[in-house]
N, C-alpha and C positions, 0 to 999 in steps of 0.2 A: 502492497501497498502504500503512496504516498503519505505524506506528515499531510494536506489539505483533508489525503480519504480519513486519514484516520483519525482524525480531528472532527471532522463531520459527522464519521457517522462514532465513536463516545458518543459524543454530542447527544445521537438520539437516540441513544442506547442499547448500538449495533454492533454484531461484530465487529472488532478488529483485529492482526496482526499481531499486535503486541497491545500492553499500555501506554499512551500516550504521554508526555512531560512538560507539561509547559509553563514554564517565567516566566517572570518577569522586572528589571530592573528600573530603576530610580534612574535620573539623568543625575543624581550627585556621585554615580558612582565611576572608581579610577578605576578602569581596565589598559593595562599597558595595548596598543597596538589597536584602542578600539575607542572611539567617541562615541557614550552612550544619552550625549542630548541628541542622538540623529539616531532617526525611529529606523535606520536601514542598517546602522552598526550596530543597534541592539538588538533586531533580527538576526545579523550576521553572525553574532556572539551567543547566541542561542541553538545555532547549525550549529557552528562550529564546538558548539557542549555535545553534537548530537542528540539534543530535544526538537521540542516541535512550537516554535515560533506562532505567533497570530497575528498577521501587521494588519494594522487597523485607518481609519479615518471618521471624519464626524463631518455634517453638513452646519453649516453656520442657519441663522434666520436674522438677517437683519431688520430691523422697527422697516415694517412701508411707507413709503411718500412725506403720508399724514402727517409723520411725526416726526419734527426737530430735535435736535442736539444740541449740547452743548456744555462744554467742559470747560473748568476751570479751579485753581487754587486760589486757601484764605489760609492768610494767618489765622487758629481759634483761640483762646484765652484756656488756659490752664492745655491748652495739647503741647508737647515737645517735637509735632514734628504737621508739615502746613496738614491742612485736610484739602484734598481734591475731588467736587462737587462734581453731579451732571448731572444734567436735570432734560426729562425730556415733555413736548410741550404736544400733546395728542388732543384730539377732539372733547376726550369726554375732560379734558383738565391736563395742568401740570401734575409733574411725579419729581420727586431729583431724590438720591442719595447722594451720599458721601462717605468716602475713607480716608484714611492717617494713608500720606501720599511719604512714607518714612521708604530710610536707603533703600531696603531689600525689597521695595512696591514691584514687580515685574513689567509692570504695563503702562509705563510713560504714563503719557493724559488721556490714560482713555480707562477704564471701570469694565472690566471684562466681567459677566457673572462668575462665580468659582471660591474654591476656600480664600486665596485670595481675601475676594472681595465680603466675607463672609468672619475673618480674622483679621481684617484691619476695620473695620462697617465701624461708624462715626456716626450714619445717620440711614436709617432705613429710607429703602423705594418705597414700600408700603407702611402708609402709617395707622393707616383706619379703614373700614370695607369702602367710603367712601374715595379709594384709591383705586376699587376694585376694575370699575369699566374700565383705568386708565390703562391700568395692567392689561386688560385684552386688547389695547389700541397696539402695545407696544410687543408683545408675545404670540403673534402670530404665527402660524406653522409657514416652513418656511415653503419657497414656490422655484418655479421650475430657474427663475432669477441665483436666488441659492446657491441649487443645484450644478447646475454654469459656470460660479465664482469656485466652486470646489469640484472644474474638474479636472482641472492640471493635476491639480492632489489625490483627487483619486485615481486618477493615468494612473499616476508614478508608482501608487500602492497597487491597483489589480495587477501592472506590466510588472513587476516585481512579484508577488506572487504568484502568478502561473510560471517566472524562468525559477525560481525555489523550491512549486508544487504547496506551495503554503493555500493556510485556509483564513481568508480574508473577516474580518470584521465592523459593523457601524457603529458605530453611537446611537444610543436612542432612545438617550435620555434620562433624568436624575429625578424625575418624581419628586415630590417634596424637599431631595436636594435644591432643586430649581426655589425656591423658597426661599431659602435656607441662606443661599445666595445672597437673597437682597436684600434681607428680613436681620440677620443673625440669627444662634440658634434660639435664643431666645426670646427675642420677641417672636419669632414663626410659631413655637413652640406657647406661649401665649396670643396669639391669637389663634390663634385652632380653639385654645379654651374661652375666650372670651367674645368669641364671632364664630363660630362656628360654623352658620350658615358660609360667610364671607369667603373663610375657609375655606368649604366644600366648589366652591366657586374658582378658588384658585388653583386649586388641584384638576379640577377640570380646565379651564384654560389649560397647561401648563400639558395634559395629558390631549388635548387636541390637536396640540403641538409637537410633540411626540410619535402620533401617530403618523404622522404623514412625514417626518422625520425618518419611521421605521419603512414604510414603503418606498418613500425617494432611495434609501441607504440600497435597499430591497433592488429595488431598479438599477443604482448603480452600480449593481455585482457583490454588493454582503453576501459572502454562501448565513452570515444571521446577524445578530445581533445584538450587544452589550445594552441595559434596561437597567440601571444604577439604583441600588434599593439601599444603599451604608445610612442614606440619615432619613429613614422613616419607617425607621423599629422601635422596638419596646423602651431603647436609652435613650427616646427621648421626647414617643406620644405616644400614651395609648394605649393600650390591641384593642380598644375599640373603634377609635378612631384607622388606623391599617384595616379593620372589618367593613366599617363600613364608607368609607370615604377612598384607600386606595383599593382594596382587592376587586369592587370592580371597574375603575381604570385599567389596573393589569391584567385585569380578563378582558379587557377591548384594545389592549395592545399586544399581548397573543394572539388574539384573531387578527391582529390587523398583520403581524407578522408572516402567520403561516401564514395565511390569505395572499398575500407576496412570497410566496415561496420559499421564504428567510426561517430558521433557525430565531430562538428567543433564548438569552441568557438572564439569572439576576444576580444582581451581585449585592452580597450584606456583608457585615465584621461582626460585628457585636450585634446583642438588644435582639438576634431575634428567637432564642428560647422559646416564649409561648405562644408563638404564631408559625412553627412551624408544620403544621398541620393544616396552617390556610396556607403557605406560603405551594407547602406541594400538592390543595387540592386546584392552585388556579391552569395549568398547561403549560408551564414554561420547560422548555430542553433539556435545559440544564441550571441546577442552580450553584451558586462560581463562590469562593472563597472565605466567609465563614475565620472565626480567630477559635479553636477548642482549646486553646492554651490559658486567655484570658477570656473565658467569657463560664457562661453556664452550661458550652454543648459542644460537648465532647463527638469524637467521629463519629463513637457509638452510634447516639442521638441523630444523630446527623443522616445515618445511613441507614437507621430505622425510619424515619421520614422519610426520605425521599427514595432509599429503592424500592424499583418497577414504577417510578412516577416520574424520573428525573437523574438526569445523570447529576455525576457530583464531580465538580472542577475543586477541591479542596488537596489539606496537606498537613505540610511541614511551614507550625509557624515560623513567621518570618520574626518579630521581635523578641521571640523568645528561644527561640534552638538557630534559626540561621544568624543572629545578632547576637550568638553567647560565644560559652566559650571549648562546648564538648565537642566537635565533629560525633564524637560515634554516640550522639545521641541522637543526632541530625539521621546518624546511618538506620538510628533504632526504629527511630519514628517511619525513615522512605520503608521499611520495611514491617511497621504496622499499620499503615495505610494499608498496603501493598493485599497484610490477613485483612482490616478490617473489611473493603472494600471489593475484593477481588480484580477480575481487570476488563468487565465488560459492563459501561455510563461507568466509568472511571475515567476523572480525568487526571494524570500528583499534578498537586499544584502544589501555591503556595495562599498566605492571607494575604501580604502584602507587599511590597516591590522590596526591591534588594539592594540596600544604602553602602554609601562609602564606608562609615566606621563597619559597618560585618567583615568577622572573619571570614574571606575566599573560599580559603580552605573548608567550609564549611557549605559556599552552594557546588565548590567540585566534590566532595564529600553526596553531597544528595545527586548530582550528579551521576559521582560512580554505584553508589548504592541501587539506585533507580534500573541502572543495566543489568546487573546481577539480577534484579529481581519480576523485572519487565516480561 
C-alpha cells in the first residue's frame, strides 16, 4: 500500500498492510538539515523517518465587500504593550476587537483569529447578543473567490502529495474555538451561560461556514478534513452545551463531508471523558488526539468508546513521554498502544506537536519501536 492508501484505509477502519504511524512537529523544532517552519520539510522528515505524513491545506474566508475593516495601535494606560485594534464596519453595526501587540505578536498589523488572538486578547469582538447580527456579516462561508485565493497553495500541496503518495487533509473548521479566538476563553464561556440563545446562534453561524469549507476542501482534492474540537469539551463548557448546541452541528458537518466524498476526523485533547459516548455516536470516521497521561481518559477508555465506531488516531503522550527523560518509557507506550488498539482502525500518533525542548532520542525511540510492532 502507499502511505495515502494506508492512512485512508485506516481512517475508515479498513484492512491495512501494516499499522500506520503519523506524527507532527512544532515549527520551533530544530533538526539538522530540515526547516520545520516549512511544511514540505516537515513532511520530508516524517518520510525520512519512515512514517506516514499527512499534508494539509486550509481555505480562508475574507469578509464580504460590504464589511470594511481598519486596524491601528494605541497606547493604553496600565498596559505594558500597545494595543492593536481592528474595527469591522458592517451593515448591522460596528464591531471592534483588540489584542496586546507584544514583541512576539506574529501577525504584524493584522489580527487573525487563532490561539494568539485569544491569549493576547484585550477587547473581545463580541460583547453582547446585540453583536450577533454583525458577526454574521463578518463570518460568511467561503466561496469561489476564497478557493481561487488558496489555489496556488492547494495545487502545491496536492502535487507534493501525488509525488510522494501521501494523504491530503483540508481544514474543516474550529467550532467553538472560533468563538474563543474572538472572545477569549472566559468571555466565551460566560457568554454561553448568560446568553444561551445568542451563543447557540453564534455556533450555528460558525457551523454554516464550516460546512461550506468542508465541501470546498473536498472539491479541491482533500481525502479527508480535520474538524478541530479541542476547545468545545467539558474543560470549558457544561456537557449540556455540547449535547444541545454542538452535537447537532457536528452531525451536519459530518454529513457534508460524506456527501462530498471525503472522510472527516475530530480532534480532541482533554475534557472529553464525559462525552465519549456522544462523540462516538456522531459519525466521524476518526477521532484524533486525546491525552491519556494528563486527563482521566485512558487508552483503554478511548478504545472502548470508539472501537467499531471510529478509527482511533492517538497514542504517545507528547508532554509527558516525548517531553520526558525516559526513552524506554516511550518504547513501552508504543507497545502498549499496539496491544490496546490492535492494527485495524488505529493510527499510531501523538497527543500534540513535538517541540524543540523535547529530547529528540524519544521521537527516534517511538519510530524505532513502531517499526518493530507494526
